[in-house]
GURO-148556 format. One record per atom (N, C-alpha, C): x, y, z; residue in one letter. Coordinates in steps of 0.001 Angstrom, whole numbers, plus 524288, in hexadecimal, padded with zeros to 5 digits. Each point is the difference from the previous one (the first is absolute). Layout:
BEGIN
XYZA/...
end
This chain:
BEGIN
802567FB208007DL/7FDF3803B87FF94L/80385805AE80039L/7FE7A804AF7FD40S/80319805237FFE1S/7FC83803037FF96S/8003D805D780308V/7FDA08046A7FE8BV/8041E803DC7FFAAV/7FE82803E37FD1FS/804BF804897FDD7S/7FC178065A80040S/8051A803098018AR/7FE64805088003FR/7FDA08020C7FAC1R/802DD7FEEA7FB08D/7FE19801337FB85D/7FA8D7FD2F7FF2BD/7FCE67FD9980167E/7FBCF7FF7B80022E/7FB95800AE80302E/800078035C80461V/7FEDD8037980376V/7FCC3805B07FCA7V/7FA867FF70802CCL/7FDAE8048D7FEEDL/7FE04801D38043FL/8001E80713800B3I/7FD2F8020D8041DI/7FC35802687FD9CI/7FB2680071801F6N/7FB0D803C97FD3CN/800EA7FDFD7FB73N/8011A7FC6D7FC40N/800437FFDC7FB7BN/802B5800637FC71N/80597800FB80354K/80371803127FCD7K/805CE7FF8080260K/804387FD917FC77P/803637FE8580138P/802BF80284803C6P/8032A7FCE58036AI/8021D801498075CI/80569804467FE19I/801C87FFCE7FB1CD/80342803A07FF83D/7FE8E803BB7FCF0D/7FB87801387FD38L/7FEC8804D07FF1BL/7FC488027080332L/7FFAC800388059FL/7FE028022880397L/801C1804FC7FFD9L/7FD3F803E58009CE/802268052C8013EE/8005B801AB8074FE/802A2802A17FFC8L/800B0802978052CL/7FAD08023780214L/7FDB77FDDD803EAN/7F98F8023F8021BN/7FB5D7FE287FEB3N/802287FC617FA75E/7FBB87FDAF7FD55E/7FBC27FC1980565E/802A97FDEE8039BL/7FDFF7FC4780364L/7FDAF8042C8051CL/7FAC37FF1A80285Q/80065804EA802A7Q/7FCD17FEF1805F8Q/802218016980396D/7FCDE7FFB6805D0D/7F9E17FE9E7FFB8D/800187FB0880146G/7FA327FEFA7FF30G/7FD747FF727FB8FG/803257FFBF7FC11V/7FDD17FCE27F943V/8015B7FAB980251V/7FBCD7FC4D7FD90P/8003F7FAE87FE4BP/8049B7FF7F7FBBFP/801A47FB29801D0I/806367FE4A7FB91I/7FDC97FBB97FDE4I/7FFD27FDDC7FCF7S/7FF477FB467FCA4S/8052C7FDDD7FE20S/802AF7FB6F8035AI/804937FC877FD58I/800407FC7E7FBFAI/801107FEE77FBE0Q/7FE0C7FBA47FCE1Q/8069D7FE067FDAAQ/7FFBD7FB99800CCL/806327FC6A7FF76L/7FBE37FC227FD65L/806377FCDB7FE16T/7FF207FB327FC91T/802A07FCEA8024BT/7FE4E7FA71802B0V/803877FCBB8002EV/8010B7FA147FBE0V/805157FED17FF73N/7FFEA7FE037F9E9N/802077F9D0802EFN/7FDDE7FC2F7FCBFN/803787FA60800D8N/8046E7FF667FC78N/803EB8002C80155L/803D6800BD7FBDAL/801627F94B7FEACL/7FE287FD5A80265G/801077F9927FFB4G/7FDA67FCDC7FD82G/800EA7FB117FEE6G/7FCFA7FD027FC3AG/7FCB07FDA4801F8G/7FE108003080598K/7FBDB7FD1780316K/7FCA080407801B5K/7FA8C7FD627FFEAS/7FB70804A7802F6S/7FF7180054805D0S/7FF05803E78034ET/800407FF45804FET/7FB447FF52802B7T/7FFC37FFCF80512G/7FC007FF5D8010BG/7FD50805978034FG/7FC6A7FF1C803FFP/7FE67806D080121P/804747FFC68031FP/80178805E380082F/802E780331803C1F/7FE39805508019FF/803A0802C880295S/7FE91806558022AS/8029C802FE7FE63S/7FF21803CA7FEE7V/80353804C67FEDDV/7FE08804DA80477V/804288011880260T/7FFB480477804D5T/8021B803DA7FE07T/7FC9A804D68014FL/801FE8056C8023EL/8018B8021B803D9L/804028013780234Y/803288012D804EEY/800278058D80053Y/7FFB58041C8041FE/8023F8056E800CEE/803447FE37803BFE/805C37FFA08003EG/802D27FEA9803E9G/7FF197FABD800DEG/7FF157FFC380558S/7FE737F9BF801F0S/7F8B07FF5A8015CS/7FDC2804CC7FD04R/7FAD07FDD78004FR/7FE3C7FEDF7FC3AR/7FB6E7FB828009EK/7FF597FED37F9A4K/7F9A0802EB8005DK/800A38030F7F9C1L/7FBC3803127FECAL/7FC007FCFB7FD1DL/8002F7FC2E7FCE6D/7FD027FC627FDCED/801F97FAF97FD31D/7FCE17FBDF7FDFBE/801977FCBF7FDB1E/7FD327FD957FC0CE/801F17FD627FB6AY/7FCFA7FDF17FD2CY/800CC7FB4F7FF26Y/7FBCA7FCDA7FFF9L/8010F7FA117FE7CL/800177FDFF7FAA5L/8027F7FEF17FEA1V/800D57FE087FA12V/7FDF07F9D78005FV/7FC1B7FFAB8011AQ/7FC197FADE80003Q/8010A7FC677FC60Q/80039800F37FAADQ/7FED67FBBE7FB43Q/807208009E80050Q/804DC801588015AG/805527FE8D7FEF0G/7FF6E8022C7FA9AG/805287FFC47FDA8I/80093802887FABBI/8038D7FC097FC79I/7FC0E800427FB93G/803D57FA927FADFG/804EE8017C7FFF3G/8032E7FCC77FE67N/804CD7FF9E7FDA3N/80050805B47FC98N/80391801EF7FF6CF/800F3803947FD76F/7FCC98054180018F/7FD4D800E780403D/7FA9F802C87FF18D/80095803D8804DBD/7FBAB803A57FF2BS/8014F80394804C6S/7FA4180109802B3S/7FFA5803B8803E2V/7FADA80202802CCV/8021F8057980094V/7FA74803B080159P/7FFE2804AC80146P/7FDAF80075805B0P/80368803A38028CV/7FF3480039805AEV/7FE24804A18017CV/7FBF1802E5802AAI/7FE6A804EB7FFA7I/7FF848003A8062DI/803028039080329F/7FF0880193804BAF/7FF218061280040F/7FCB7801A68034CN/7FEA9804B08014EN/800C5802088061FN/8022A804437FEFFI/8015F80322804D4I/7FAAB80416800F5I/7FD4480007802FFE/7FB26803A380087E/80106805D3801D8E/8041C7FFE780393N/800508049780234N/80629801BA80154N/80477800AF7FC1FP/8032680015800C1P/801BA804E1803C3P/8046E801998013FK/8028A803DE8049AK/803B3801A77FE09K/7FF9980579800BEL/8039D803D67FD5DL/805F87FDD08024EL/803317FFE57FD2DG/8072C7FD578000FG/800557FBD27FCD3G/804827FD09800FET/801AE7FC117FC5DT/7FD0F7FAA38039BT/7FE387FD407FBA4L/7FEA47FB777FF79L/803EB7FA8D7FDA7L/8016F7FE8980479S/8034A7FC317FF19S/7FD627FB377FEDFS/7FF787FDED7FBD3L/7FBD07F9A67FF36L/803B37FD247FE3CL/7FDDF7FA8D80222K/803827FB617FF1FK/7FB6C7FC207FE1EK/800D47FC177F99EV/7FBF87FC707FE87V/8047C7FC068015EV/7FCAB7FB867FFE9N/802AF7FB8B801FAN/7FD907FB1E7FD2EN/801BD7FE9F7FD0DV/7FC6C7FB167FC5AV/801647FA3A802AFV/7FAC07FC3C801EDD/800DF7FC0C8024BD/804057FFB1804BAD/7FFC28035480339Y/8034B800B48052EY/7FEB77FA5180316Y/7FC5B7FE507FEF6L/7FE917FC3880252L/802A87F98A7FBF9L/8027C8018C7FDCEE/802FB7FBD97FC29E/7FC287FACC7FF86E/7FDA4802157FDF7Q/7F9A67FC557FE60Q/802327FC067FC21Q/800F4803947FBADT/803027FDA77F9C8T/8054D7FDFB80006T/801957FDBE7FC26E/8042E7FD987FFA5E/803EB805EC7FBBAE/803D280049801A5D/802E4806087FED3D/804B97FF6D7FF81D/8044F7FEA07FBC0F/804E57FECF8002CF/8023B805B2802B4F/7FE298047F7FEA2S/8034E80572801F0S/7FB688026580346S/7FFC0801D08063BR/7FD598043280161R/80090804BA7FEBER/8060A800C07FEE8E/800C08052D7FE9BE/7FCBC803EA7FE74E/7FE1D7FDDD7FAFDN/7FC04804DB7FD17N/7FB617FFA180265N/7FECA7FF0E803E8N/7FA9A7FE6780236N/7FD46803F1803CBN/8054080479801F5K/7FE5D804D9801C6K/80194803D87FC51K/7FE408058680216L/7FF9A803CE7FD10L/7FF118051E804A5L/803618033F80089E/7FFE5804E1803DBE/7FE2D804CB7FBE4E/7FB85803CC801DDL/7FD6C803CC7FCE5L/800928035D804CAL/80192805937FD49L/80109804D2803C8L/7FC85804607FCA9L/7FC73801B98035FL/7FAB0801517FDCAL/7FFFB806838025BL/800AB805677FE47I/800A680398803A3I/7F9A0801F57FDF6I/7FE57801348055FI/7FACF801E280037I/80072805EE80343I/7FE80803D47FB6AG/7FEFD8051680158G/7FA51802C0801A0G/80035804288012DE/7FC6F8035680279E/7FBC68001F7FC4EE/7FBAE7FDD980075K/7FA68801227FD30K/7FFEA8062B7FEC9K/800718000A7FAFET/7FF43805537FDB1T/7FB03802547FEA8T/7FCC5804E58020DS/7FA79800197FD9BS/800448034E7FAB7S/7FB6A7FF9A7FDBFS/7FF4F7FFFF7F935S/7FF8F8050180188S/801EE8041D7FB8EN/7FFF0805227FF7FN/80069801E77FB07N/7FCB77FD137FDACG/7FEFC804117F9DDG/805B87FCE67FBDFG/803017FCAB801D6N/803987FFAC7FCD5N/7FF7B7FC1F7FC85N/7FC377FD797FF14G/7FE6B7FAB77FCA1G/7FE627FAFC802A5G/8006B802BE80437E/7FF237FA77804E1E/7F7EF7FFF78004AE/7FEDE7FB41802D5D/7FB10800DA7FFF0D/7FDB08035480491D/7FC4C802258009FN/7FE68803288039DN/7FA947FF8B80109N/7FCA67FEDD803A0D/7FB5A80064801A9D/7FC718050A7FFB3D/804378048C8017ED/7FE84806327FF21D/800428013A7FA3FD/800347FDD47FCA4S/8013A8029A7FB76S/7FA228034C7FE59S/8017A803E17FCE2L/7FD06803747FD23L/7FCC27FDD17FD18L/8023D7FB3C7FBB1L/7FDCE7FE937FB62L/7FB117FB8C80349L/7FAED800087FD28F/7FCF27FC258014BF/7FD457FCBD7F9F5F/7FDB07FCE3800F1G/7FE1C7FDE27FBA6G/7F9D97FFBF801ABG/7FCF87FFA17FB4DP/7FA4D7FF9D80184P/7FD7E7FCED800FDP/7FB377FF41802FAN/7FED27FB638026CN/7FB887FF287FCC0N/7FDD97FB748016CL/7FB867FE377FC7CL/7FB9A8021D7FFAEL/7FE77803C78048DL/7FA9B802EA7FF61L/80212804B97FD74L/80498802DC80014L/8003C803C67FD32L/8017D7FEFA7F8E5L/8008F7FB8C7FFFDT/8011C7FF8D7FA04T/7FAE17FDF07FD75T/7FC6A7FD8F80495V/7FB057FEEF7FCB5V/7FCDE805CC7FEB9V/800B680477804CDS/7FC64801F97FF23S/802CF804187FB76S/8059B802D27FF9FV/8007F800AF7F990V/7FDF47FE0B7FBACV/801407FA9C7FFB3V/7FCFE7FDDA7FB52V/7FAE68002B7FFADV/7FD2980193803ADS/7FA28800747FF75S/7FE1F8042A7FE02S/8030F8054D80267L/7FF9E806067FFACL/800837FF577F88DL/803C47FEBC7FE2BI/802C97FEAE7FBAFI/7FC7F7FDC77FC1CI/7FE297FB7480146S/7F9657FD5D7FE6ES/7FCDA803057FF62S/7FEA2802A1802C1I/7FB3A8033080067I/80151806577FD80I/8039C8021E7FE76F/800B68047D7FD9AF/8011B7FE277F987F/8011D7FAD57FF31Y/7FF417FED17FB36Y/7FB3A7FEAC7FE8FY/7FC157FEA2801B2R/7FB2D7FDCD80003R/7FD3B805777FE1FR/7FF8F8034880352R/7FE1A8065C7FF02R/801CE802EE7FBF2R/805A77FE907FDFBK/80134800A97FA5CK/7FD887FF227FC54K/7FDA57FAD080076E/7FD907FD937FB4FE/7F9CD8002D7FF03E/
end
C-alpha cells in the first residue's frame, strides 16, 4: 500500500497550489487522498487514519480492500480548524492488517497553515450584504402580467 503527497487535494485543490490564507479559521477543510495498492495481490479490509499530533481526528475503513494495482480515494473532513499551524499525519493500515512488503510509504505528513477568517468587503468575495439582488417569483409574475395587460389593450 502507498500514499503520496502528490495525490492529496485540499478543498479540491492540489496541496502544493494552496495560497497563503486560503485555509481560514473555522472554515471546514476537505482532505482527499488516494491509497494505491502497488502489489500484485488484492488486500483485505484496512483503515486509513488522520491524526493531529497524537490525537486521532478521523478514520476511514476501506472495507472492500483494494484490488491488485488498484487505488481507492479517501476523504477526511475537518469541520472547525483553528487559527495557526495544523500538523497532520495520515497512516494507512496502522494495524498492519494487510500483507505489505514496505510500510515506509504508508505514512504521510501534511502541514496546513490556517489563517484568520476574512470578512467580505466587495473585493470579489461572496457577501450576504450585497446591494445586488435578483427578482423573486412574485415580482417576475407581476411584471409579466402588467406587460401582457398593456399589449392586450393596445390591440
